[in-house]
N, C-alpha and C positions, 0 to 999 in steps of 0.2 A: 706635613700631612701626606699620608700615602696616596699614590696616584689613584688607586681604585676607590678611595673614600669620596672622591668627587661625584661618584655615580651611585652612592648608596640610596636605595629607595627608588631608583629610576626603573621604569618598565623597559622590556626589550624594544618596544616601539620607539621610546625616547633614545635608547642607545643606537638603534639603526638610524634614527633621524640625524644624529650627530655625525655619523659616518657619511650619510648622504650629503649633509651640508658641507662637510669638509671636502668630500670628492667634488661637489659642485664648484666650490671656491677654487680648488686646485685646477679644475677644468677651465674656469674662466680666466685664471691667471695664465694658463697655457695658451688659451686663445688670444689673450692680450699680447703675449710674447710674439705670437705669429703675426698679429696685427702690426706690432712694431717693426717686425722684419720686412713686412710688405709696404710700409710707407716709403715713398720714393724720394721725398725731400729730406735732406740730411738734418737741417735744424729742427724740423717737426719730429724726426725720428728720435733725436736727442731728448726733446721735451717729452715725447711719449714714453721713452725709456726711463726717464726720471720719475714720471707719474707711475709707471708700472713698478718701479722699485719701491716707492712709498706704499703702494697698495700691497706689495708682497710683505713688507715690514708690518703693516697693520694686520694683515692676515696671519702672520706668524704670531703676533701678540694674541690674536683671537684664538688660534689653535692652542697656545700655551694655557689659556684660561678655560677653554671649552672642551678640548679634545685631549685624550690620552695619547701617548706615543704609539700605542697599539692601534688606536683609531686612525691616527695619521698614516701609519704604515699601510693599513688595509685600504684606506682611501687612495693613497698614492698608487698602490698596486692595481686597484680597479681602473684608475685613469690610465695607467700604463698598458693594461690589457686593451682598453679601447683604442689607444694610440697605435697599437699593432696593426690595425686595419687601415690606417691612413697612409702607411708606407712613407714615401718621401714627397707626397703630393703638396703638402702645405709649407714645409720648411726643409731646405737642403743646403748645407754649408760644407763645401769641399775644402779640406786642408791636406794637400798632397793626395795620398791614396786613402785617407780617412775622411768619411762623410758624416757629418753631424746632422740628425734630424730629430724630430719630436720623441720618437720612441727611445733613442739613445740618451737624449737629455733626461727624460723621465726615469730611465733605468739607472743612471748615475745618481739622480736625486733619491730614488728608492733605496739604492745601496747605502747612501749616507744616512737616511732615516732609519734603515735597518740596523746599521751599526750603532747609532745613537740609542735606538730602542734596546738593543742587546746589552749595551753598557748599563742602561737604566734598570733593567730587570735582572742583571747579574748573569747574562749569558743564556744559552739555549740547551745546556747540558741535559736538563730533565726531559725536554722535548725530544732531543736527539736520542736519549737512552731508550725511550719507548716507541720511537718511530719505526713502523714496519717496513719502510722502504730504504733502509740503510744500505742494503746490498746494491740497489739501483744507483744510489748516490755514489757509492764507492766505485762502481763501474764507470760512471760518467767522469769522476775525477781521474781514474786511470786512463780513460780515453784521452783526456786533455794532456795528461803527463806524457802518454805515449806519442801523441802528436808533437809535443815539444821536442822529445828525443828524436823523432823522425826527421827534424830539420838537419840532423847530422849527415843524412844521406840524400837529402833533397837536391834536385837539380837547381831549383830557384828558391832560396831562402826567403826572399821578399814575398813570393806568392804563398809560401808556407805560413808566414807570419800573418798575412792577410786572412787566410783561411782560418788560422787559429784564433784570430780576433773575432770572426763571426761565430766560430764554435763557442768561444768563451762567452760571448753575449748571450747566446742561446742557453748554455748551461747555467749562467748566472741567473737568468729568469727562473729556471727550474729550482735552483737552490733557494732563492728568495720566496718562491711560491710555496714550497713545502713547509716552511717555517711560518708563513703568513696565513695561509688558508687551512685552518685546523678544524673548522666546524662545517657541518652540512650546509648551513645557511651561507657560508662564505662561497661554497661551490655553486649553490643556486644563483647567487649574485653573479658569479663568474659566467654561468651558463646564460643568464639573461643579457649580459653585456655582449656576449658572442652573438645572441639572436639579434639584438638591436644594431650592432655594427655590421653584421652580415646583411641585414636588411638595407642598410645604407649603401653598401657596395652593390647589392642587387639592383637598387634604383639607379646607381651610376651605370651599371652594366646595361640596363634598359635604355639609358640615354645614349650610350655608345652605339647601341644597335639601331634605335629608331631615329636618332638625331645625327647619326654619322659623325659624332664628336668624340675625339680622343683626348685624354689628358696628356700634358707634356711628359709624364713619367712613362708613357707607352712608347714602345719602338714603332708603333704604327702612327704616331703623331706626325702629321705633315707627310705621310706616305700616300701611296696610290689610293684613289677614291674607292676602289672595289674592296679594299681592306678595312675601310673605316667602320663598317658595320660589325666587325668582330668585337665581342664584349671583352674588355680588359680591366675595367674599373681603374683602381690605382696602381695596377701591377705593370710589370715591364711587358708582358705578353699574355696572350689568352690561356696558355697552358697553366701558368701560375694561378690565374684566376679560377680556372676549372678545378684545380686540385683543392683550393679553398672551398669552392662551392660543394664539392663532393663530401667534404667534412660537414659543412654547414647543413647540408640536406638532412642529415641524421639528428642534428641539434633540433631542427624544426619538427622533424617527424616525431621524435620522442616527446617534444613539448606538446604537439598536437594530440598525442595519446594520453598525456598525463595532466595537462592543465584542465581545470574544472569549468572555467567559463567558456561557453560556446563560442563567443566572439574571438576569444584568444586562441581557441583551437582551430577555428576557421581561418584566422589570420596566418597561423603557422602553416596550415596546409597550403595556403596560397603561396607563401614564400618558398615552401618546399618544392612546389610544382615549378615556380619560377626558377629555382635553382637548377633543376634538371633541364629545363628549357634552355637556360643560358649555357649550360654545359654542352648541350647539343649544338648551339650556335657557335661555340668555340671549336667545334670539330675535334675535341679531345676524346678519342676513343678509350683511352686508359681510364679517364675519369668516369665515363659512362659505365665501363666495366666495374669500376670501383663502387659506383652506386648500386649496380646490380648485385655484386658480391655482398655488400653490406645489407641490401634488401633481403637477400636469401637468408642470411644470418638472423635478421630480425624476425622473419617468418618462423624460423627454427626456435628462437627464444619464446615466441608466443604460443608454441604448441604445448598442450598439456603434458605434464611430466611423464605420463605413462606412454606417450607416443614418441618421446625424444630418442630413446635408445634404438627403437626399431627404425626410425627415420635416419638416424646417424649410420646405422649398419647398412641400410639400403643405399644410402648415398655413397658410402665407402665402396660397396660392391659395384655400384654403377660406375664410379670413378676408375676403380682398378680395371673393370671391363672395358671402359673407353680407352684407357691407356694401352691395354693389350691389343685392341683393334688398330690403334694408330701407332703401335710401338715401332714398326719399320720406318715410317716417315719421321717419327720423333727421334729415333736413333740417328738417322741421317742428318736431321737438323742440328742435333747436339754435336755430332761429329764435325759437321761443317763449321759450327760455331767455335769449337775448341781447337781442332787440329790444323786445318789447312791455313796457310797464310800466303796469298798471292802477291805478286810484285805490285808496288804502288804505281798507279797510272794517273798522270795529271789530266789525260784526255777523257777519262771516264767521267760520266755524268750520272751518278747513282741516284736511285729513287730514295724517298724518305725512309722507307722500310729498310732499304739496303744500307743506308747510312747508319741506322740504329744498330744493325747487325755488325757493321764494320767497327762501330764504336765499342761494342761489347767484345768483339774479337781482339781488338787492340788492347783494351783494358785487361783481358785475360792473359795476353802475351806479356804485357808489362809486369803483371802480378807474378807469373811463373819466372820471369827473368830476375825478379827480385827475391826469389825463393819464399814468396808468400808473405813478405813483411811489408809490401806496399812500396809505392814510389815516394812516399812522403806527403805530409799535409799539404793539400791544395796543388799538388804537382801533376796530377793526372792530365789536366788540360795542357800543361807545358810539354809533356811528352807527346800528346796527340798533335800538338802544333809543330814541335821541332824534331820529333823522331817518329814520323808517321809510319804505320805499318800498312794501312789500307786507306783508300780515298774516302774521307769523311765529308767531302764537299765544304771544307773550310769551317766545319763545326767541331769545336774542341771541348765541349762539355758532353759527358757520357750519356746524359738523359736517362739515368737509372739510379735511384737513391742508394740501394744496397750495393750496386756495382761501384758507385762513386765512393762509398765508405771503404769497401774492400780494396779497391784499386789504390786509394790514397794511403789507407792505414793497415792493409793487409788482412789476412784471414782472421786473425785474433779479434780485431775490432769488429770486422763485418759480421762474424759469427756471434760475437758478444752482444752487438746491438740487436740482432734478430732474436737472440735468446732472451734479452731484456724485454723486448717488445712482446714476445710470446708469454713471458712470465707475467707481465702486467695484464695481458688479455686473460689468461687462465685464472689469475687471482681475482679479476673482476667477475669472471663467470662463476667461480667458487662462492663468491659473496652473493651473486645473484640467485644462486640455487636455493638460498635460505630465504625465509620469509622476511621481507623488508617493507618499509613504508613507501609511499608514493614518491617522495623526494628522492630517496635512494634508488628507486627503480628508474626514475627519470635520468639520474646521472649515469647509472650502470648501462642502460640501454644505449644512451648517447655515446658513451666511451667505447663500448665493444663494437658497435656498428660502424662508428666513424673510424675506428682503428683499422678495420678491414678495408674500408673505403680508401683510407690514405695509403695503406700498404700497396694496394693495386694502382691507384691513381699516381703514385710517386714516380712512376716511370715515364710520366708525361713532361714535367718541367725539366729544363736543362740542368738545374741544380737545386737542391732543397736547402742547402746550408745558408743561403741568404734569404730564405723565406721565413720570417720571424713568426708567422702564424703557426708554422709547424712546431716551433719550440714552445709556443704558448699552448698549443694543444697537447703536446707531450707533457708539459707541466700540469695541465688539467687532469689528464688521466692518472699521472703519478699521484697527484694530490687526492684524487678520488679513491685510489687503492689505499693510501695512507689513512685518510679520514674514515672511510667505511670499515676498514680492517679493525680500527680501534673502537668503532661504534657497534660492532656485532653483539657485544654483550649488553648494549644498552638499546632500548626501544627507540626508533627513529619516527618522529611524528609523521603521520601520513596526510597532513594537511596540504593545502594547494601549494604548488611549487612557485 
């Protein structure tokens, strides 16, 4: 019997119920595995593991009878997205330089389910043939291939392999996502998971601040008392958390604008406000600027169409005028950033801003010394540590996402990433300019404003490559382009998101 024949006559609600049931069972099994890990007594742990194994077998039999492989893949991916927000707080197993935690376990499981589903349906050639984001996928594959080749000239091959491993995990999620989330309802569910899990992290951030309690994943754990009030949630430091909040703010803001129920809209506004307040507490100026930049874009999107061209022209003139006024100082800053390199001084005690400038200057120096091809995957910190140009106060991460990409992989990948990012943005805006339903506008407004917020706030964390929420967010916007580009010829329901 064909797989789809199991669902003949079922309503969409019944179909969604099966996916929810499957996702719930997978979540409970995941929670059970975490519980087994935390049991202190060995014999109890063995008994619990045997019980968990039997439950997993029974669940697999249930899935075989009740859910299709497509349902199972969708459910697994939803749970995977939720696990992104947990970081390493619940499970962390180190094997050499490799650390296994819930997100990675679920990603491996999703890949297995994806391959099994692909075999069952005879492959994804039809979906790939009509996919509007093939160019983006090709670039991401080229990026990975270029990174592998860059190991040939890398100072540290081990650091390069580590970096490529992180990159591969991020790109694997995007690959799985574009083939799994192919309908608007899939993306709405994705959006809802982001709202719920961000809310959990906001609650933990509040606990950090008011309770002066830090989780073991934070570098502030066990540190000085005056630092205990910084919100870090499940992240290593407050800057990583602030960047996530800058993105989440616009998930909440768009939901508050498009949800129909007043209580849902009010709740989203509360969490949006809490996001900005927590960013303020982290003292991440870049994330605050990211929220401001995204907010300006949101105001522009809400303008009537007849005012947009005039507003855009006025803003352009204002920007050019401002640049002309400060052109002298700006030229000096750019000149100092690129040209002069002073002797390294171990006695210097540079300020935070000076350190960031020194990091950028050093990165530019390494880039020019390698004729623009980059120092190799993951090797920028190695150069900053072992071949310093300026005093960076023992900080060896460049703290700028685009500079990190360009320094490691060269101008080709740095410019390619930026071009990809802008292509996604303008594709979303092109779709937004057309008459779309409520759900589509929710997705589009979220993606465009959060994209701007991330681009600005990404200069705050030490590195983005190990922040999986970035890859999940990038997967979300790429899927949105893919789904809505194919849906333009079809009316999208304007019901409640």
